[in-house]
C-alpha positions as CSV (number, residue, x, y, z in Angstrom):
1,X,26.0,68.2,-93.6
2,X,24.9,65.1,-95.6
3,X,23.0,65.8,-98.6
4,X,19.6,65.4,-98.1
5,X,18.0,62.2,-99.6
6,X,14.7,63.2,-101.8
7,X,11.1,61.3,-101.2
8,X,9.3,60.4,-104.2
9,X,6.7,62.8,-102.0
10,X,8.7,65.6,-102.1
11,X,8.7,65.9,-106.0
12,X,4.9,66.5,-105.9
13,X,5.4,70.0,-103.7
14,X,4.6,68.8,-100.3
15,X,6.6,67.4,-97.5
16,X,6.2,63.3,-96.9
17,X,3.9,62.6,-94.8
18,X,5.0,60.4,-91.4
19,X,4.5,56.4,-92.0
20,X,1.9,55.4,-89.2
21,X,2.9,55.2,-86.0
22,X,5.5,57.2,-86.4
23,X,6.1,59.7,-83.7
24,X,5.0,63.3,-83.8
25,X,7.0,66.3,-82.1
26,X,4.6,66.1,-79.3
27,X,6.1,63.0,-78.3
28,X,2.1,61.0,-79.6
29,X,1.6,58.7,-82.7
30,X,0.1,59.7,-84.8
31,X,-2.5,57.1,-86.7
32,X,-3.0,57.5,-90.7
33,X,-6.4,56.4,-91.1
34,X,-7.1,54.0,-93.7
35,X,-10.1,54.0,-96.3
36,X,-11.8,50.9,-97.1
37,X,-14.4,49.7,-98.9
38,X,-17.6,48.5,-96.6
39,X,-19.8,46.7,-97.7
40,X,-23.4,48.3,-97.6
41,X,-24.8,44.8,-95.8
42,X,-22.5,45.6,-92.7
43,X,-23.5,46.8,-89.8
44,X,-22.6,49.5,-87.4
45,X,-20.6,47.7,-84.2
46,X,-22.9,46.4,-81.3
47,X,-23.5,48.0,-78.0
48,X,-22.6,44.8,-76.2
49,X,-19.7,44.0,-78.5
50,X,-18.1,47.7,-77.7
51,X,-18.4,47.2,-73.9
52,X,-16.3,44.1,-74.0
53,X,-13.9,45.3,-75.7
54,X,-13.7,48.4,-73.7
55,X,-13.9,46.4,-70.6
56,X,-11.4,44.4,-71.8
57,X,-8.8,47.6,-73.1
58,X,-9.9,49.2,-69.6
59,X,-8.7,46.0,-67.5
60,X,-5.3,46.2,-69.8
61,X,-4.7,49.3,-68.4
62,X,-5.5,48.6,-65.1
63,X,-3.0,46.0,-65.1
64,X,-0.3,47.8,-66.7
65,X,-0.4,50.4,-64.2
66,X,-0.1,48.1,-61.1
67,X,3.3,47.5,-63.1
68,X,4.9,51.3,-63.8
69,X,7.1,53.2,-61.6
70,X,5.9,56.2,-59.9
71,X,8.4,58.4,-62.0
72,X,6.4,57.6,-65.0
73,X,2.8,57.1,-63.6
74,X,1.2,59.9,-65.5
75,X,2.3,60.0,-68.6
76,X,1.9,56.0,-69.0
77,X,-1.5,56.6,-67.7
78,X,-2.0,59.5,-70.2
79,X,-1.1,57.2,-73.5
80,X,-3.0,54.4,-72.5
81,X,-6.0,56.5,-71.6
82,X,-5.6,58.7,-75.0
83,X,-5.0,54.8,-77.0
84,X,-8.8,53.4,-75.0
85,X,-10.4,56.6,-76.2
86,X,-9.1,56.2,-79.7
87,X,-10.6,52.8,-79.5
88,X,-13.7,53.8,-78.0
89,X,-14.6,56.6,-81.3
90,X,-13.1,53.9,-83.5
91,X,-15.9,51.3,-82.3
92,X,-18.3,54.0,-82.7
93,X,-18.1,54.5,-86.7
94,X,-16.6,51.1,-87.3
95,X,-19.3,48.9,-89.4
96,X,-18.7,45.3,-89.3
97,X,-19.8,42.0,-91.2
98,X,-23.6,41.5,-89.7
99,X,-22.3,37.6,-87.7
100,X,-23.4,37.9,-84.2
101,X,-20.7,36.6,-82.3
102,X,-21.4,35.3,-78.7
103,X,-18.6,36.5,-75.8
104,X,-20.8,34.9,-72.9
105,X,-20.9,31.3,-74.9
106,X,-16.7,31.5,-75.2
107,X,-16.4,32.6,-71.6
108,X,-18.5,30.1,-70.1
109,X,-16.6,27.4,-72.9
110,X,-13.4,29.1,-70.6
111,X,-14.9,28.3,-67.3
112,X,-16.0,24.5,-68.2
113,X,-12.7,23.9,-69.9
114,X,-10.6,25.0,-66.7
115,X,-13.1,23.5,-64.7
116,X,-12.7,20.2,-66.8
117,X,-8.6,20.7,-67.1
118,X,-8.7,20.7,-62.4
119,X,-11.1,17.1,-62.8
120,X,-8.7,15.6,-65.3
121,X,-5.2,17.1,-63.2
122,X,-6.7,15.2,-60.0
123,X,-7.8,12.3,-62.2
124,X,-4.1,12.5,-63.1
125,X,-2.5,12.3,-59.3
126,X,-4.5,9.5,-58.2
127,X,-4.1,7.5,-60.8
128,X,0.3,7.9,-61.0
129,X,-0.3,7.1,-56.8
130,X,-1.9,4.2,-58.0
131,X,0.6,3.2,-60.3
132,X,3.6,3.8,-58.3
133,X,1.7,1.7,-55.8
134,X,1.5,-1.0,-57.9
135,X,4.6,-0.2,-59.4
136,X,6.4,-1.0,-56.0
137,X,3.6,-4.1,-55.4
138,X,5.5,-5.9,-58.3
139,X,9.0,-5.2,-57.7
140,X,8.7,-7.1,-54.1
141,X,6.9,-9.4,-56.3
142,X,9.8,-9.9,-58.6
143,X,12.6,-9.6,-55.3
144,X,10.0,-12.9,-53.8
145,X,11.0,-14.9,-57.3
146,X,14.0,-14.0,-57.4
147,X,14.3,-15.0,-53.3
148,X,12.8,-18.1,-54.1
149,X,14.4,-19.3,-57.3
150,X,17.5,-19.0,-55.5
151,X,16.6,-20.6,-52.6
152,X,18.3,-24.0,-53.1
153,X,21.2,-22.5,-54.7
154,X,22.8,-21.3,-51.4
155,X,23.1,-24.3,-48.9
156,X,24.7,-22.8,-46.4
157,X,20.9,-20.4,-45.2
158,X,18.8,-23.2,-45.1
159,X,17.9,-26.1,-42.6
160,X,19.7,-29.4,-43.6
161,X,16.2,-31.3,-44.4
162,X,15.1,-28.8,-46.7
163,X,17.4,-29.2,-48.4
164,X,17.4,-33.1,-49.9
165,X,15.5,-34.0,-52.3
166,X,11.7,-35.0,-51.5
167,X,11.2,-36.1,-54.8
168,X,12.3,-39.9,-53.7
169,X,11.5,-39.6,-50.2
170,X,7.8,-38.9,-50.5
171,X,7.4,-40.8,-54.0
172,X,6.9,-37.4,-56.0
173,X,6.7,-37.1,-59.8
174,X,7.5,-33.1,-60.5
175,X,8.6,-33.2,-63.9
176,X,5.0,-33.9,-64.9
177,X,3.3,-31.2,-63.2
178,X,4.2,-27.7,-64.9
């Protein structure tokens, strides 16, 4: 049998406490409360904030429960319900700074950002289509330019009259026009 390692808390005469989040014999996690110094100007959490937090928690539980297999459904549901209830109890005694947070403003801002993203995405698609169309037209113009430059270089394709120099016959001077 291996020798038991000593724990500093064992020397004080008591058993060592489980660290926060350690599993107990019942299989549940035991949370150790922390004592913190609370500023006297801090106030309890507002009712709408509690409702918002618990509604968010409930939505998360519903989403998670859709993914849970049949065999462990009850255990998972019980664990998540216990966690939700612990959060609800903590929210009742929690004291926070008196700053007011406007969660409704955040949700409307999120909706506005999603709408703006959809509009920008649509605009991006239309601009991409227009750019592709312009690139095709540019390619056609470049091809036409190359074919016009090569017009006199391939004598077998053109009519003989087009191949004769016209400057002398028409008394034109193209050297001055540029």
